[in-house]
N, C-alpha and C positions, 0 to 999 in steps of 0.2 A: 503494500500501500504506499503511494506517496504521501508524503508529509504536505501539510498546505506552509510550506517556507518558500520564501521569495529570498536568494543571495544575493547581495549588491557586494560587487568586487569595484572598491572605491578609495579615494582620499579619505583620510579619516573622518567621520563627522564634526568635530573642532573646527575643522579648515573649511567649512562650507558654509555659502552664505542663507541665513534661513529665506531672506525675503527672493532672493531669484533661483534657488537650486532646483532643479527637476527632478533629481533622483530623491529627496526628503519628500516632494510633491505625490510621484510617485509612489513611495513607501506610505504616505499618508494615506494615500487613498486603496492600496489592497489591503492595508492593515483593515477599513470597514468590511471586507469582507475575512475578516477572522485568520488570515494569510501573518505569519510569524517573519520578522525580520532578522538574516541574520548575516551580518557585516563584516567585511575582512577588507584587509589592504593586498594588493598584489603581491607583495613582497613576503607576505605568509602562506600564499600557494604553495600545495607539495602534491608529489605524486610519494606514497608510500605503501608500499605491498600491491601494487597496481592501483592503489584507490587513491583519486583525488581529494586531498583534505585540505580543508582551509582552519586556519587558527585566527577567531575573531570572535564578534559576542553577538547575542540575541539583543537587539535594541530595540526601543520603541519610539516613534516620532510625534509630536503632537504641538503642533504651532502653541498653544496655551502653555505651555512648560515656558519656565524661565529661561531654562537653555536649551530647550525645545526637541531635548532627545535625552534618554536614560536608557541604560548601559542596564540588563537585564543579568545576562548572565556570559559571562567569557569562558570558552571552551574550543575542542576541534570539531570541525563539523566534515563527516564524509558528504559532499555535496551531489552525489547520486541522489540523496535525500530529500532535496530540493524539487520543487516543481519547476520553478522558472531560476535562470540566473541573470543577472541585469551586469554587463559590463559597462562600468559608468567611471572608471578613471580618468582624472583628465592627462592627454597626452601633455610631455612629447612623445613622439611615436618611436621610442627607443627601443634597445635588444630585451630589456626587463618587460614592455608592453607585450614585442614579438611572442613572448617566451613563453608567458600566461595565455596567449592564443592557443599556442600549443599543446599546451597542459589542459585546458579547456576543451579543445577539440577532442580529446579522447570521452568525453562526457555530450558533445552534442547531439547524439542519437538517442541518448536516454533521457536526458533533461533539456528542457526550452531554454535556449541559449541567447539572451538579447543583447547587442546584433550578433548575429553568429560568428563566431571569433575567426573563422576559415575566412569569413567575408570582410571583416575588420582587416585582415591581414591583406588580402588580395586586393582592395579596395586602398589607395592612397588618398586621403582626402582632398588633396587640389590636383593630383597626376589625373584622378578618374575624369577631371572634366574636359581632359586634350580632345573625349569627342562630342564636344557640346560646345567648341572654340567661336563656331560658326555666331553664335550668342552673346559673346563674350567682348570685352575690348580687348586690343590688339595686346595680345600674350604671349610670354614665351618661356621653357624652362629651360635652366640653365646653371653652369657653373663657371662657365667660358666666358673670361672677363671683354676680351672684344666683341663677343656677341650681346653682352650688355650695352658697351659702348656705343654699337652701331643703332642696337634700339633706342638708345637713349638720345641718339641722334637725330631719330625717325620721328620720337615723341615727345621730347622736351622734358614733359613732366611724368615722373617713372614712379609708379609703387613697387616695392622691393619685399617679397615675402619669404623665410622660410617654407620649404615645402614640408616639413614635419613638425611645427611649431602650432602655437594654440592660442586663442582669445586674445587675439591683436597683439602677442607679443612679438619683440624684433620684428614691427613692420616698419618700414621706412620711407618717406616722401622725398623722392629725389629731382630737387628743381636743379640741381647741379653734378657735374660727372665727376665723382669724389674717389678715387682710385684706391686711395689706401682703405678707405670708409669701407667700399663694396671688397676689395681682398681681406679684409676682417670679417664681413660676413659671410664671404665663403669659406674662410677656412673654420669658423665657428658651426655652420651649417649644410658646407658643401652647397647641394643644388638649390637655386631662389628662385623664385616666381617672380618673373618681372612684369608689370601690369603698367597699359597707358591709364593714368591717373585721369577720375573723373570727377570735376568740380560738383557735383552736384551731389555728393556724397554729405556737402554742408547740409542738405536737407533731409537727408536721411538715406537708409537703406530698406528695404523687405526682407525678414525672415521667415521661411516657408516652412512649415510643418507636415512633413511627409510620415503617414502612418501606414503600413501595411500597402504601400501603393497606391497611396490615395492623398491626395490634397486635403488637409484637416484645418488649417488656419493658417492666419500670418500676423506679425505685428512689424510696425516700422521701427527702427533705432537710431534717433538722430543723434549725431556725435555733440560733447561738448563745444562752445564755440572756439572757434580756433583749430578746432581739432579735426582728425579727418578717420578716426578709430571709431565704428559704430558699436564696439562690444558693450555688453554693458557691465563688464568687470571694468573697464576704461570710462566710466560715467557718462555713457549716451543713455536717452530717454527714449522711452518705449511710449509710441502711439498705437494707438487702430490704425487700421489701413485696409485698402482692398486692392486688389492683383486686378492690373489689366487683361484682359483678355490673349496676348501676347505670352505674359508673365503665367499665365494659368497654362497656354496650351506647351511650354517648355518646361514648366514644372509635371505636368501629367508624363511628359515623355521621360524626365529622369526619374519619376515615381515609379514608371513602370519597369524602367533598366532595373531599378535599386531591389526592386521586389525579386527579378528576376535572378539578380547577383545576391538573394536571400537576405538583404538588410532590410529590417523592420523597421524601425524607425530613424528619422535621416534630418538634417536642416540644411535648406539651401538659399543660397540669399542672393539678392538682386540689387543692383545700383544704376540711376535712370535706365531702366526699363533693361538691362544688360545682366546677364549670370554673370557674378563675378570669380565664379572658380572655385568657390569652398564647398567640398561637399559633405558634411559633418556627418561622422558614420560612427566616430569614437564613443562621445557622449555629448549627443546633442542636448540643446539644454533650451531654454525661451517659456517653456510651457507654464509654469507657476509665473511669467509675468504676463502670458498672454490673459490668463485666469483675474489677475490683479485688473486687469485695464478692461476686460468684457466679461469677464465672468463665465466664459468658455473655458470649459473644465476637459481637458483633451487626455488626461490622467485617466476618466473613465471612459474613453475612446482608447486609449493603447489598451487597458486589458479588458475591454469588451472584445476586440480582434482577437485576443488571445482565448479567451471564453473563459477568464479566469474565475 
């Protein structure tokens, strides 16, 4: 008999932002159906005697708690006992992240894992967008200095993004070609994404939520004055928004492809009706923010499609 346990592989709850965190929002919703939440850090994931064991704790989330969570019991858990496992730790998508997908892969035919660990490993959050470049601003992926220089000469204002970073970290707007700076960035991150800067980012982007191959909602995120970063973690303000027919058609195409590639939950972003190339599949966020500004509860949708 499968226990009503949802395991969350993520960063320690003490590091989470209660106001915006999607993992807490999802956990809080499934608790209403009498599921227990087991929480563990990926560094505490092991294979012992052919069993996938996680050292963590059962936890109760409650938005009314002063601390918003209460650790109930610390223990080691054989993850085969879970009905669902949510992979929710933040990137960078490094070797630890990759190794955890290999470990969880041994369970994926026995426990429902979201997102599928093999799919997470196979889908680069930025390189997956290569097939959709016709919908994107002018973009290249490279660590070749001369290619970046040629790209800058053509586009004048360029956004640089590390391939495997997250949450707006190490993203830079280049208004002047700075050789030493670019060399340093490449030395740290290897491949980077270079994209023509879209000035209308100052008016906000659109984050689209894709669940089970369907468009389920969207928010606009407006950067702080003087910033070009629309990430909530970088101080952006969320607003309600509507997708244009063009944005809907692109979103439907990507949603269909992601479902085919076994991605259940994802977030994609548009700036000025152009796809920005970030296909968020590791730990998509924004559901709590959508609920706060619209009262649309996509946590219910998330669990409904899973028949939890």
